[in-house]
PASEBA-1860 file (N, C-alpha, C; in nm, 3 decimals):
! residues 102
1> XXXXXXXX> 0.047/-0.139/0.011/0.033/0.041/0.024/0.087/0.142/-0.019 ~ 0.069/0.212/-0.086/0.125/0.359/-0.032/-0.008/0.498/0.002 ~ 0.071/0.577/0.006/-0.061/0.682/0.045/0.019/0.806/-0.004 ~ -0.070/0.808/-0.093/-0.071/1.003/-0.215/-0.102/1.085/-0.061 ~ 0.019/1.199/-0.088/-0.037/1.345/-0.001/-0.040/1.451/-0.064 ~ -0.050/1.522/0.017/-0.090/1.719/-0.099/-0.116/1.681/-0.201 ~ -0.260/1.623/-0.265/-0.346/1.642/-0.319/-0.404/1.763/-0.329 ~ -0.360/1.844/-0.420/-0.495/1.971/-0.446/-0.639/1.956/-0.471
9> XXXXXXXX> -0.724/2.026/-0.414/-0.838/1.961/-0.402/-0.947/1.866/-0.465 ~ -0.932/1.970/-0.605/-0.972/1.975/-0.734/-0.947/1.859/-0.801 ~ -0.793/1.836/-0.762/-0.778/1.664/-0.835/-0.797/1.533/-0.776 ~ -0.790/1.579/-0.656/-0.846/1.484/-0.555/-0.988/1.441/-0.563 ~ -1.072/1.549/-0.581/-1.224/1.508/-0.664/-1.253/1.456/-0.789 ~ -1.125/1.505/-0.857/-1.125/1.455/-1.011/-1.100/1.295/-0.999 ~ -1.003/1.248/-0.867/-0.985/1.107/-0.885/-1.085/1.038/-0.806 ~ -1.169/1.078/-0.740/-1.311/1.026/-0.657/-1.390/1.009/-0.842
17> XXXXXXXX> -1.412/1.061/-0.848/-1.499/1.107/-0.996/-1.457/0.989/-1.118 ~ -1.358/1.010/-1.114/-1.284/0.931/-1.221/-1.343/0.772/-1.188 ~ -1.269/0.740/-1.101/-1.322/0.573/-1.031/-1.484/0.561/-1.015 ~ -1.587/0.634/-0.966/-1.729/0.649/-0.948/-1.778/0.600/-1.108 ~ -1.699/0.677/-1.186/-1.745/0.651/-1.352/-1.700/0.487/-1.377 ~ -1.594/0.448/-1.360/-1.512/0.339/-1.383/-1.644/0.258/-1.300 ~ -1.687/0.250/-1.224/-1.784/0.142/-1.133/-1.741/0.093/-1.012 ~ -1.641/0.166/-0.974/-1.648/0.167/-0.789/-1.753/0.237/-0.716
25> XXXXXXXX> -1.738/0.199/-0.573/-1.877/0.215/-0.536/-1.811/0.269/-0.387 ~ -1.876/0.332/-0.363/-1.878/0.478/-0.230/-1.950/0.365/-0.144 ~ -1.861/0.300/-0.021/-1.902/0.178/0.089/-1.888/0.294/0.233 ~ -1.807/0.385/0.224/-1.815/0.463/0.335/-1.796/0.654/0.232 ~ -1.894/0.719/0.348/-1.853/0.873/0.295/-1.889/0.916/0.438 ~ -1.773/0.967/0.473/-1.779/1.114/0.624/-1.930/1.205/0.600 ~ -2.001/1.163/0.719/-2.101/1.287/0.710/-2.172/1.418/0.811 ~ -1.983/1.397/0.895/-1.992/1.459/1.020/-2.026/1.658/0.891
33> XXXXXXXX> -2.048/1.682/0.990/-2.155/1.894/1.025/-2.017/1.944/0.971 ~ -1.880/1.899/0.972/-1.762/1.938/0.909/-1.730/1.943/0.741 ~ -1.803/1.791/0.714/-1.782/1.732/0.533/-1.772/1.825/0.459 ~ -1.697/1.845/0.346/-1.617/1.955/0.268/-1.585/2.059/0.315 ~ -1.585/2.079/0.457/-1.585/2.236/0.476/-1.376/2.164/0.555 ~ -1.373/2.123/0.689/-1.278/2.118/0.723/-1.194/1.983/0.706 ~ -1.301/1.951/0.642/-1.259/1.738/0.660/-1.379/1.621/0.592 ~ -1.333/1.566/0.523/-1.360/1.444/0.421/-1.298/1.338/0.403
41> XXXXXXXX> -1.375/1.250/0.361/-1.326/1.087/0.374/-1.413/1.008/0.277 ~ -1.354/0.938/0.197/-1.440/0.813/0.145/-1.383/0.677/0.155 ~ -1.423/0.544/0.107/-1.351/0.434/0.090/-1.502/0.375/-0.029 ~ -1.406/0.368/-0.103/-1.433/0.324/-0.264/-1.435/0.154/-0.289 ~ -1.480/0.103/-0.338/-1.490/-0.002/-0.350/-1.553/-0.122/-0.479 ~ -1.428/-0.178/-0.530/-1.464/-0.245/-0.642/-1.437/-0.446/-0.629 ~ -1.440/-0.503/-0.679/-1.451/-0.662/-0.622/-1.349/-0.648/-0.490 ~ -1.224/-0.688/-0.507/-1.230/-0.688/-0.353/-1.146/-0.601/-0.276
49> XXXXXXXX> -1.070/-0.476/-0.424/-0.995/-0.434/-0.417/-1.070/-0.260/-0.359 ~ -1.017/-0.229/-0.210/-1.040/-0.057/-0.153/-0.964/0.011/-0.172 ~ -1.021/0.183/-0.208/-0.920/0.253/-0.150/-0.953/0.391/-0.056 ~ -0.906/0.393/-0.059/-0.974/0.555/0.091/-0.880/0.655/0.059 ~ -0.997/0.764/0.061/-0.940/0.900/-0.003/-0.982/0.992/0.110 ~ -0.884/1.080/0.214/-0.884/1.150/0.297/-0.837/1.308/0.237 ~ -0.929/1.424/0.284/-0.942/1.547/0.278/-0.911/1.673/0.401 ~ -0.831/1.705/0.416/-0.828/1.810/0.578/-0.816/1.999/0.460
57> XXXXXXXX> -0.863/2.058/0.517/-0.892/2.201/0.461/-0.723/2.236/0.513 ~ -0.643/2.171/0.578/-0.473/2.226/0.635/-0.389/2.100/0.494 ~ -0.458/2.051/0.449/-0.285/1.924/0.389/-0.348/1.858/0.301 ~ -0.519/1.900/0.228/-0.503/1.872/0.134/-0.515/1.728/0.094 ~ -0.570/1.685/-0.019/-0.619/1.497/0.004/-0.491/1.440/0.000 ~ -0.522/1.290/0.033/-0.522/1.200/0.028/-0.503/1.096/-0.005 ~ -0.450/0.985/-0.102/-0.530/0.874/-0.151/-0.395/0.739/-0.124 ~ -0.520/0.663/-0.046/-0.389/0.527/0.007/-0.497/0.387/-0.087
65> XXXXXXXX> -0.387/0.341/-0.204/-0.423/0.303/-0.212/-0.302/0.178/-0.252 ~ -0.322/0.022/-0.366/-0.230/-0.023/-0.402/-0.089/0.070/-0.472 ~ 0.007/0.047/-0.501/0.113/0.089/-0.571/0.051/0.083/-0.714 ~ 0.007/-0.015/-0.755/-0.025/-0.071/-0.934/-0.143/0.035/-0.926 ~ -0.265/0.065/-0.879/-0.400/0.116/-0.850/-0.316/0.237/-0.838 ~ -0.217/0.327/-0.768/-0.185/0.474/-0.772/-0.133/0.477/-0.935 ~ -0.045/0.426/-0.941/0.039/0.471/-1.120/-0.108/0.414/-1.228 ~ -0.216/0.372/-1.197/-0.298/0.378/-1.321/-0.405/0.483/-1.299
73> XXXXXXXX> -0.414/0.563/-1.164/-0.494/0.708/-1.111/-0.411/0.834/-1.199 ~ -0.311/0.816/-1.127/-0.214/0.927/-1.185/-0.202/0.890/-1.360 ~ -0.184/0.770/-1.429/-0.134/0.798/-1.543/-0.303/0.865/-1.631 ~ -0.399/0.817/-1.555/-0.533/0.880/-1.627/-0.565/1.032/-1.573 ~ -0.509/1.088/-1.470/-0.459/1.194/-1.451/-0.456/1.302/-1.490 ~ -0.311/1.292/-1.613/-0.171/1.299/-1.612/-0.124/1.395/-1.470 ~ -0.116/1.285/-1.379/-0.006/1.413/-1.235/0.017/1.279/-1.165 ~ 0.150/1.298/-1.113/0.208/1.243/-1.035/0.181/1.272/-0.912
81> XXXXXXXX> 0.197/1.217/-0.788/0.121/1.228/-0.646/0.295/1.188/-0.574 ~ 0.301/1.269/-0.459/0.418/1.249/-0.320/0.331/1.149/-0.280 ~ 0.430/1.032/-0.233/0.434/0.921/-0.223/0.521/0.872/-0.060 ~ 0.441/0.798/0.070/0.486/0.723/0.112/0.404/0.660/0.119 ~ 0.582/0.509/0.143/0.541/0.364/0.086/0.537/0.314/0.283 ~ 0.449/0.221/0.262/0.439/0.138/0.428/0.555/0.106/0.428 ~ 0.687/0.106/0.530/0.739/-0.035/0.564/0.761/-0.064/0.711 ~ 0.800/-0.201/0.680/0.789/-0.278/0.782/0.644/-0.326/0.866
89> XXXXXXXX> 0.532/-0.319/0.768/0.415/-0.385/0.782/0.286/-0.280/0.851 ~ 0.390/-0.130/0.843/0.302/0.020/0.883/0.256/0.037/0.801 ~ 0.111/0.091/0.866/0.035/0.181/0.762/0.125/0.271/0.693 ~ 0.124/0.314/0.591/0.128/0.448/0.521/0.100/0.579/0.655 ~ 0.201/0.654/0.634/0.182/0.734/0.742/0.163/0.782/0.907 ~ 0.186/0.549/0.971/0.150/0.553/1.087/0.331/0.558/1.132 ~ 0.339/0.623/1.280/0.433/0.578/1.346/0.442/0.471/1.380 ~ 0.349/0.383/1.399/0.297/0.259/1.501/0.365/0.140/1.421
97> XXXXXX> 0.464/0.033/1.513/0.498/-0.077/1.467/0.351/-0.210/1.449 ~ 0.345/-0.296/1.344/0.262/-0.352/1.361/0.243/-0.455/1.491 ~ 0.113/-0.548/1.544/0.159/-0.536/1.611/0.205/-0.731/1.595 ~ 0.293/-0.773/1.705/0.303/-0.918/1.648/0.154/-1.029/1.661 ~ 0.168/-1.114/1.571/0.121/-1.215/1.570/0.118/-1.301/1.684 ~ 0.215/-1.323/1.757/0.255/-1.398/1.867/0.275/-1.395/1.955
END
């Protein structure tokens, strides 16, 4: 998984619209009082694959998905995003180490 960061708001919205046009389904949409003002989040799903979108008024947009999916989105939008890759099983953007299974 990779986390694309600092995505300009209009481009972030275009990515969501692009995927919805490709039959991705919104399975989660943040609906708090500040939705679209200070914060927004969506999870889109197609088959077994999910893509998470998060946006704040301060940091702009983020997209969390597989590296291959992000490359496809970048190609279709004609834009390359800044990314953080998951390391050592940690989630992108997380400073926590994964819990051991033993």
